[in-house]
C-alpha positions in Angstrom: -1.8 81.8 14.3 -2.5 79.5 17.7 -5.9 80.5 19.1 -7.8 79.9 22.2 -11.7 78.8 22.2 -13.1 79.1 25.5 -16.6 77.6 25.0 -19.0 75.4 26.4 -21.4 74.9 23.6 -19.8 71.9 21.9 -21.7 72.0 19.1 -20.7 75.8 18.6 -17.1 75.0 19.7 -17.3 72.1 17.1 -17.8 74.4 14.1 -15.6 76.9 15.0 -12.7 74.2 15.5 -13.3 73.1 12.2 -13.5 76.1 10.6 -10.9 77.9 11.8 -8.3 74.4 11.1 -9.0 74.5 8.1 -8.4 78.0 7.2 -4.8 76.9 8.8 -4.9 78.0 12.3 -3.6 75.8 15.5 -6.8 75.8 18.0 -6.8 75.0 21.2 -10.5 74.2 22.9 -11.7 74.7 26.6 -15.2 74.4 28.2 -15.4 76.6 31.4 -13.4 80.0 32.8 -11.0 78.0 34.9 -9.7 75.7 32.3 -9.2 79.1 30.4 -7.4 81.5 33.0 -5.3 77.9 34.0 -4.5 78.0 30.0 -3.8 81.8 29.7 -1.7 81.2 32.8 0.8 78.4 31.3 0.6 78.9 27.9 2.6 81.9 26.6 2.1 81.6 22.6 -1.3 82.3 21.6 -2.3 85.1 19.1 -6.3 85.3 19.8 -8.3 84.3 22.6 -12.2 83.7 21.5 -13.8 84.0 24.8 -17.6 83.0 25.5 -19.1 85.3 28.7 -21.0 82.6 29.7 -18.9 80.2 30.8 -19.3 77.7 33.7 -17.0 78.0 36.8 -15.4 81.2 35.9 -17.4 84.1 33.9 -15.8 84.8 30.9 -15.5 88.8 32.4 -13.5 87.3 35.1 -11.4 85.4 32.7 -10.6 88.8 30.7 -10.4 91.1 33.7 -7.5 88.8 35.4 -5.9 88.1 32.1 -5.4 92.0 31.4 -4.7 92.5 35.0 -1.5 90.3 34.7 -0.4 92.8 31.7 -1.2 90.7 28.9 -2.4 92.4 25.7 -3.5 89.4 23.8 -6.3 90.0 21.2 -9.2 89.0 22.7 -12.6 88.6 20.7 -15.9 88.0 22.8 -19.2 86.4 22.2 -22.5 86.5 23.9 -26.3 86.3 23.8 -27.2 89.1 21.2 -29.7 90.3 24.2 -26.8 90.9 26.4 -26.0 94.6 25.7 -24.8 95.2 29.6 -22.5 92.0 29.4 -21.2 93.3 25.4 -20.7 97.1 26.7 -18.6 95.6 30.3 -16.2 93.1 28.0 -15.0 95.8 26.4 -14.4 98.3 29.1 -12.6 95.3 30.4 -10.6 95.2 27.7 -12.1 92.7 24.9 -10.4 93.9 21.3 -14.3 93.1 19.4 -17.5 90.5 20.2 -19.9 89.0 18.1 -23.3 88.3 18.9 -24.5 84.8 19.2 -26.1 83.2 16.3 -23.1 84.8 13.8 -21.5 83.9 10.5 -18.5 81.9 10.7 -17.1 83.7 8.0 -17.9 87.0 9.7 -15.9 85.5 12.4 -12.8 84.5 10.6 -12.6 87.9 9.1 -12.9 89.4 12.6 -10.2 86.9 13.7 -7.9 87.9 10.6 -8.4 91.7 11.3 -7.4 91.3 15.1 -4.2 88.8 14.5 -3.1 91.6 12.4 -3.5 94.0 15.1 -1.8 91.8 17.4 0.9 91.9 14.9 1.1 95.3 15.3 -0.1 96.1 11.3 -3.3 96.9 9.6 -2.4 96.0 6.6 -3.4 92.0 5.7 -0.5 91.3 4.0 3.0 91.1 5.1 6.0 92.0 2.6 10.0 90.1 2.9 11.5 91.4 -0.3 10.0 90.1 -3.1 8.0 87.5 -1.1 4.2 88.7 0.2 2.0 86.8 2.7 -1.5 87.5 2.4 -3.2 86.7 6.1 -6.9 87.3 4.5 -6.2 84.8 1.5 -3.9 82.5 3.5 -1.5 82.8 0.6 2.2 83.6 -1.1 3.4 85.1 -3.6 7.4 86.1 -4.9 7.8 88.4 -7.6 3.8 88.0 -8.4 3.9 84.4 -8.5 2.0 82.3 -6.8 3.6 79.9 -3.9 2.1 76.5 -3.4 2.3 75.8 0.0 0.3 73.1 2.7 -1.0 75.0 5.8 1.8 73.3 8.0 3.8 75.4 5.5 1.8 78.3 5.3 2.0 78.7 9.3 5.4 78.2 9.9 6.0 80.6 6.9 3.7 83.1 8.8 5.9 82.8 12.0 9.0 83.4 10.8 8.2 86.7 8.6 6.7 88.0 12.0 9.8 87.8 13.2 12.0 88.3 10.2 15.7 88.9 10.5 15.6 87.0 14.4 15.8 83.7 15.6 13.0 81.6 16.3 13.9 78.5 17.9 12.6 74.7 16.9 10.7 75.0 20.3 8.6 78.2 19.1 7.9 77.0 16.1 6.2 73.8 17.7 4.5 75.8 20.3 3.4 78.5 18.0 2.1 76.0 15.6 0.9 72.5 17.4 -2.2 72.1 19.2 -2.4 70.4 22.6 -2.0 66.9 22.4 -0.4 66.8 18.6 3.2 65.7 18.6 5.0 67.0 16.4 8.9 66.1 17.0 12.0 68.3 16.5 13.0 66.2 13.1 9.3 67.0 11.4 10.3 70.4 12.3 13.7 70.3 10.3 11.4 68.6 7.4 9.0 71.5 7.3 11.8 73.9 7.0 13.4 71.8 4.2 10.6 71.9 2.2 9.4 75.6 2.7 13.3 76.1 1.7 12.9 74.6 -1.6 9.6 77.0 -2.5 10.5 80.1 -1.2 14.6 80.4 -1.6 14.9 82.5 -4.5 16.8 85.4 -5.2 17.8 86.8 -2.1 15.2 85.9 0.7 16.7 82.4 2.8 16.4 80.5 6.0 19.5 80.6 7.9 19.8 78.0 10.7 21.5 78.7 13.9 22.9 75.1 14.1 21.5 73.9 18.0 19.6 76.8 18.0 16.6 77.7 15.5 16.0 79.3 12.3 16.0 83.2 10.8 14.5 84.4 7.9 16.9 86.7 6.1 17.4 88.8 3.0 20.9 88.4 1.7 22.2 91.6 0.5 22.9 92.0 -3.2 
């Protein structure tokens, strides 16, 4: 999952970055509304926007309004001061999917992030199943035939992207875009290494990660 945080309070932003990255998400951060609008215009692979309303340079409501005017259905979680009821109502009316009043619990925010990510993926379930392989969003774990598969955070992120597009081709460039933060250098060769490691752990029974030479990968189920 790739998340954009638009928050000008650096202390709060740092806490969110640490918590969400620890859960395996790739997280980018901007500190004003103008930067948020530019990021949303130029990067199209975000899975979620966490948007503070009281941003400098461009108010969070204006960022949200412009995002929806472009036809984007990106899930948006707005953050706002506890007493700004009018702004919360406006945010929901402008197309926000959820809101949290400051101060808030990081644990609750992470739960809401998972719920919005499931909604954005088109399902209310906390898990994705592909044959005997089951990936649990909430618990950030994968099982095959009910047995836990030990995966690193990067492998979990990779598996999540492949499962969301099961049966469809995913290019190496798309994997880098979805898994990596700004300024993080991850090469195509590194993606190949992660795929190799993931294959060794999940290619059991009817599951396989097919390579389409020169194009990318596809998570498949092999017919018996």
